[in-house]
C-alpha positions in Angstrom: 136.0 80.7 100.1 135.0 79.3 96.7 131.6 80.0 95.2 130.8 76.3 95.2 131.6 76.0 98.9 129.6 79.1 99.7 126.6 77.7 97.8 126.9 74.4 99.7 126.9 76.2 103.0 124.0 78.4 102.0 121.9 75.5 100.9 122.6 73.6 104.2 121.9 76.7 106.3 118.5 77.4 104.6 117.5 73.7 104.9 118.1 73.8 108.7 116.2 77.1 109.0 113.3 75.6 107.1 113.4 72.5 109.3 112.9 74.6 112.4 110.3 76.8 110.8 108.3 73.7 109.9 108.7 72.2 113.4 107.5 75.5 115.0 104.8 76.2 112.3 106.4 79.6 111.5 106.8 81.4 108.2 110.1 82.9 107.2 108.6 86.4 107.4 107.3 85.8 110.9 110.7 84.5 112.1 112.4 87.5 110.5 110.1 90.0 112.2 110.6 88.4 115.6 114.4 88.2 115.2 115.3 91.4 113.3 112.2 93.5 113.4 112.1 93.6 109.6 111.6 91.1 106.7 113.7 89.8 103.9 116.9 88.7 105.7 116.4 85.0 105.0 115.2 85.7 101.5 118.4 87.7 100.8 120.5 84.8 102.1 118.9 82.5 99.6 119.7 84.8 96.6 122.9 83.7 94.9 123.2 87.0 93.1 123.6 88.8 96.4 126.3 86.2 97.5 125.4 87.0 101.2 126.0 84.6 104.1 124.9 85.7 107.6 127.4 86.4 110.4 127.2 84.3 113.5 126.1 87.3 115.6 123.2 87.6 113.1 122.3 84.0 113.5 122.5 84.4 117.2 119.4 86.7 117.0 117.5 84.2 114.9 118.4 81.1 116.8 116.2 81.8 119.9 113.2 82.4 117.6 113.8 79.0 116.1 114.5 77.5 119.5 117.9 76.3 118.5 121.6 77.5 118.5 123.5 79.6 116.0 126.1 76.8 115.8 123.4 74.3 114.7 122.0 76.7 112.1 125.4 77.3 110.5 127.1 74.0 111.0 124.6 71.5 112.0 126.5 71.0 115.2 124.8 69.0 118.0 121.0 68.6 117.9 118.5 71.2 116.6 116.7 71.6 120.0 118.3 74.3 122.2 120.5 73.0 125.0 121.3 74.6 128.3 125.0 74.8 127.5 125.6 76.0 124.0 128.6 77.0 121.8 129.0 80.6 122.8 131.9 81.7 120.7 131.7 80.8 117.0 133.5 82.6 114.2 131.9 85.3 112.1 133.3 83.6 109.1 131.1 80.8 107.9 133.8 78.2 107.3 133.3 75.1 109.5 136.3 73.8 111.5 137.4 70.3 111.9 139.5 70.2 115.1 141.3 67.3 116.8 141.8 68.9 120.2 144.8 68.1 122.3 144.0 70.8 124.9 140.9 69.1 126.3 137.4 70.3 126.5 138.1 73.7 128.1 140.2 75.3 125.4 140.0 78.3 123.1 141.3 78.3 119.5 142.2 81.2 117.3 141.5 79.9 113.8 141.3 81.5 110.4 140.8 84.9 112.0 138.1 83.9 114.5 137.7 82.7 118.0 136.2 79.2 118.6 135.2 78.5 122.2 132.7 76.1 123.8 132.1 77.5 127.3 130.7 75.9 130.4 128.8 79.2 131.0 126.6 80.3 128.1 127.7 83.8 126.9 131.0 83.8 128.8 134.3 85.1 127.4 137.4 83.0 127.9 140.5 84.1 129.8 143.6 82.4 128.5 147.0 82.2 130.3 148.8 83.8 127.3 150.3 86.9 128.9 150.1 90.0 126.7 153.6 91.1 127.5 155.0 94.3 128.5 158.6 94.0 127.7 159.4 90.3 127.0 156.0 89.0 127.8 155.4 85.3 128.0 153.2 82.5 126.7 152.2 80.0 129.4 151.2 76.5 128.5 150.4 77.3 124.9 149.1 74.2 123.1 148.4 73.9 119.4 145.0 72.6 118.3 145.4 70.1 115.4 143.2 71.6 112.8 142.9 70.0 109.4 141.8 72.9 107.3 145.2 74.4 106.8 144.3 77.7 108.4 146.1 79.7 111.1 145.7 77.9 114.3 146.8 78.2 117.9 145.2 76.7 121.0 145.2 78.0 124.6 143.8 76.4 127.7 141.1 78.5 129.4 141.7 79.5 133.1 138.6 81.5 133.7 135.3 82.5 132.1 134.0 86.1 132.3 130.3 86.8 131.9 130.1 90.3 130.3 126.8 91.7 128.9 126.9 91.4 125.2 125.1 94.7 124.7 127.8 96.5 126.7 130.5 94.9 124.6 128.8 95.7 121.4 127.6 99.3 122.1 129.9 100.6 124.8 133.1 99.0 123.7 132.3 98.9 120.0 133.4 95.2 119.9 132.1 91.8 118.7 130.9 89.9 121.8 131.6 86.5 120.2 135.3 87.5 119.6 136.3 88.7 123.0 139.2 87.0 124.9 140.7 88.2 128.1 144.5 88.2 128.5 146.5 89.1 131.6 149.1 91.9 131.4 152.6 91.1 132.6 155.3 93.7 133.3 155.2 97.5 133.6 156.1 98.9 130.2 152.6 100.0 129.4 152.1 102.0 132.6 150.2 104.2 133.2 147.8 102.9 130.6 147.9 99.3 131.7 149.3 97.7 134.8 150.7 94.3 135.7 147.8 92.1 136.7 145.2 93.9 134.6 143.1 91.8 132.3 142.7 93.3 128.8 139.6 92.6 126.7 140.8 91.9 123.2 138.5 91.9 120.2 140.0 89.4 117.8 137.7 90.5 115.0 139.6 93.8 114.9 142.8 92.3 113.6 143.8 95.0 111.2 145.0 98.6 111.8 142.1 101.0 112.3 143.8 104.0 113.7 146.3 104.6 116.5 145.3 102.5 119.5 146.4 99.7 121.8 146.7 96.3 120.1 147.9 92.8 120.9 150.6 92.0 118.4 152.9 89.2 117.4 156.2 90.5 115.9 157.5 87.1 114.8 158.7 85.5 118.0 155.3 84.0 118.9 155.1 86.1 122.1 152.0 88.1 122.5 152.7 91.8 123.3 150.3 94.6 124.1 151.5 97.8 122.6 150.4 101.1 121.3 150.6 101.3 117.4 151.1 104.6 115.8 151.3 104.8 112.0 154.0 107.0 110.6 152.3 109.6 108.4 153.1 109.3 104.7 154.9 106.0 105.0 154.6 103.7 102.0 154.5 100.8 102.5 152.9 101.6 105.9 155.4 101.7 108.8 154.4 101.8 112.5 155.9 102.9 115.8 155.5 100.1 118.4 155.3 102.2 121.6 155.6 101.2 125.3 153.7 103.9 127.2 156.2 103.8 130.1 158.9 105.1 127.7 157.0 106.7 124.8 160.2 108.4 123.4 161.9 105.0 123.0 160.0 102.9 120.4 160.6 100.3 117.7 159.7 100.9 114.1 158.3 98.0 111.9 156.9 97.7 108.4 153.3 96.5 108.2 154.5 93.0 107.1 157.0 92.6 110.0 154.3 92.0 112.6 150.7 90.6 112.9 147.8 92.3 114.8 146.0 89.7 116.9 143.3 92.1 118.0 142.5 95.5 119.4 142.4 96.1 123.2 138.9 97.5 123.8 138.8 97.5 127.6 140.4 96.3 130.8 139.6 95.0 134.2 141.9 96.6 136.8 142.2 96.7 140.5 141.6 100.0 142.1 
């Protein structure tokens, strides 16, 4: 993001914050203490030398104090007064999106490294019918969202919404609540770690390698796969083993630029 654009976003954000402070007869310090338990956050956002813009999960803490939504504070979306149904899943990156949806109102988009989702249940995570494949995998009813910013974009209709406590996601799973999507597992190649019919919780904010773990990847055929990634020690450029847990001795090897990490699997729902 250019400095000029960041300054424009910062100025608009601070203006909306000040509008709500004035309407509620609050000072910046009072709002900071209520939202974060310490002062100076808003002041730091206003300092160009620090070049700091808040994350959406940070604004989500401030929004209730200002009786509005994080989406309105960052983007000016909707009206400043808090509504009963709000935009629950906004990107952590502060770049506004300009979508022209083809998938209808109940749709989730992965855009510029972030999940955009307007749920019918506030705080719910979307389940999309894009099967995280074991073996071939499959993508069901995948629809592209027509986004005009030129960023990476793919759209998926939402089949269910899951209400998962954000504190559990953040502290127990070590994930970003606003970036969780649920995807069904198809096939048996990840057994006994994952079983057909499981729903995996995927954190889209963890879209780069951060140690051997289970990730959802796209290796170039636009099919989502859930696999264990294991980095080959000493490889340069980095090279990875793509492992199916049902046959761990038979694996593919790919260079880091031959596949894309969609997100890390941080949990699952499974039938007992």
